[in-house]
C-alpha positions in Angstrom: -0.6 -189.6 -137.3 1.3 -189.0 -140.5 4.9 -188.1 -140.1 5.8 -187.5 -143.8 8.6 -184.9 -143.8 9.1 -182.4 -146.6 11.4 -179.5 -147.0 9.8 -176.3 -145.6 11.5 -173.0 -146.1 11.3 -171.5 -142.6 12.3 -168.1 -144.0 9.0 -168.0 -145.7 7.2 -168.7 -142.4 9.3 -166.0 -140.7 8.3 -163.4 -143.4 4.7 -164.5 -142.9 4.9 -164.0 -139.2 6.6 -160.6 -139.6 3.8 -159.5 -142.0 1.2 -160.5 -139.5 2.9 -158.7 -136.6 3.5 -155.5 -138.6 0.0 -155.4 -140.1 -1.7 -155.8 -136.7 0.5 -153.2 -135.1 -0.1 -150.7 -137.9 -3.9 -151.3 -137.5 -3.7 -151.0 -133.7 -1.3 -148.0 -133.3 -2.4 -146.3 -136.5 -6.0 -146.8 -135.6 -5.5 -144.5 -132.6 -4.9 -141.6 -135.0 -6.8 -142.8 -138.1 -9.7 -145.3 -137.4 -9.9 -146.6 -141.0 -6.5 -148.3 -140.4 -8.3 -150.8 -138.3 -9.7 -152.2 -141.6 -6.3 -153.8 -142.0 -7.5 -156.4 -139.5 -10.3 -157.9 -141.6 -8.1 -157.5 -144.7 -5.4 -159.5 -142.9 -7.9 -162.2 -142.0 -8.9 -162.5 -145.6 -5.3 -162.7 -146.7 -4.5 -165.4 -144.1 -7.6 -167.5 -144.9 -7.1 -167.3 -148.7 -3.4 -168.2 -148.3 -4.4 -171.2 -146.1 -6.5 -172.7 -148.8 -4.7 -171.5 -151.9 -0.9 -171.3 -151.4 -0.5 -169.0 -154.4 -2.6 -166.4 -152.5 -0.5 -166.4 -149.4 0.6 -162.7 -149.7 3.5 -162.6 -147.3 4.9 -165.9 -148.5 4.6 -164.7 -152.1 6.5 -161.6 -151.2 9.3 -163.8 -149.8 9.4 -166.2 -152.8 9.0 -163.5 -155.5 10.9 -160.5 -154.1 12.9 -161.1 -150.9 14.5 -164.4 -151.7 15.4 -163.8 -155.4 17.1 -160.5 -154.5 19.0 -162.1 -151.6 17.3 -159.8 -149.1 16.2 -162.9 -147.0 18.2 -166.1 -147.2 16.4 -169.4 -147.6 16.3 -171.7 -144.5 15.1 -175.1 -145.7 14.2 -177.4 -142.9 12.9 -181.0 -142.9 9.4 -180.3 -141.6 5.7 -180.8 -142.3 3.9 -177.8 -143.9 0.4 -178.8 -142.6 0.8 -177.7 -139.0 2.1 -174.3 -140.1 -0.7 -174.0 -142.7 -3.2 -174.9 -139.9 -1.7 -172.3 -137.6 -2.1 -169.6 -140.3 -5.7 -170.6 -140.9 -6.4 -170.5 -137.1 -4.9 -167.0 -137.1 -7.2 -166.1 -139.9 -10.2 -167.4 -138.0 -9.2 -165.4 -134.9 -8.7 -162.3 -136.9 -12.1 -162.8 -138.5 -13.7 -163.0 -135.0 -11.7 -159.9 -134.1 -13.0 -158.1 -137.2 -16.6 -158.9 -136.2 -16.0 -157.7 -132.7 -14.4 -154.4 -133.8 -17.7 -152.5 -134.3 -19.7 -153.5 -131.2 -16.7 -154.2 -128.9 -13.7 -152.4 -130.3 -11.4 -153.2 -127.3 -12.2 -156.9 -127.5 -11.6 -157.0 -131.3 -8.3 -155.2 -130.9 -7.2 -157.4 -128.0 -7.9 -160.5 -130.0 -6.0 -159.1 -133.0 -3.1 -158.3 -130.7 -3.2 -161.8 -129.3 -2.7 -163.1 -132.8 0.3 -160.7 -133.3 1.8 -161.8 -129.9 1.5 -165.5 -130.9 3.1 -164.7 -134.3 5.9 -162.9 -132.4 6.4 -165.9 -130.0 6.9 -168.1 -133.1 9.1 -165.6 -134.8 11.4 -165.0 -131.8 11.3 -168.3 -130.0 10.2 -170.9 -132.5 7.2 -172.0 -130.6 4.1 -172.3 -132.7 0.9 -172.6 -130.6 -1.2 -173.3 -133.7 1.1 -176.1 -134.7 0.8 -177.5 -131.1 -3.0 -177.4 -131.4 -2.8 -179.2 -134.8 -0.7 -182.0 -133.3 -3.0 -182.3 -130.2 -6.1 -182.5 -132.4 -4.4 -185.1 -134.5 -3.3 -187.1 -131.5 -7.0 -187.2 -130.3 -8.2 -188.2 -133.7 -10.2 -185.0 -134.2 -8.3 -184.1 -137.4 -6.2 -186.1 -139.8 -2.7 -185.1 -138.8 
């Protein structure tokens, strides 16, 4: 398992987690009153998956680096860390939101529940610093299932 550390701005990760939580909650709560807001879930899945593979397309991180950080709204928090586990976790969130999106039409409650699970896990990371997707990344690497 590679242990090459880099500097990762954890404020960018926190903004990303906040964006995920807010988007899912708007889709969930707003969808009660206006069903088309549930389309935010597949849009968020696309945003997360694109941002996983092309960092310049990571919408919430771009918001942080281009708007929030330069204006001093959110202060940088550089930490010696590896970006790969966080990127993997974002991709995993995107995959789960894709499944949630597919479930929305035939099984709306299941789709919304899965989307809420992604938001809850983002909240756990935001509030307590525990990243389940990162843990899965390390466990898969430990077992030789991915190159970690």
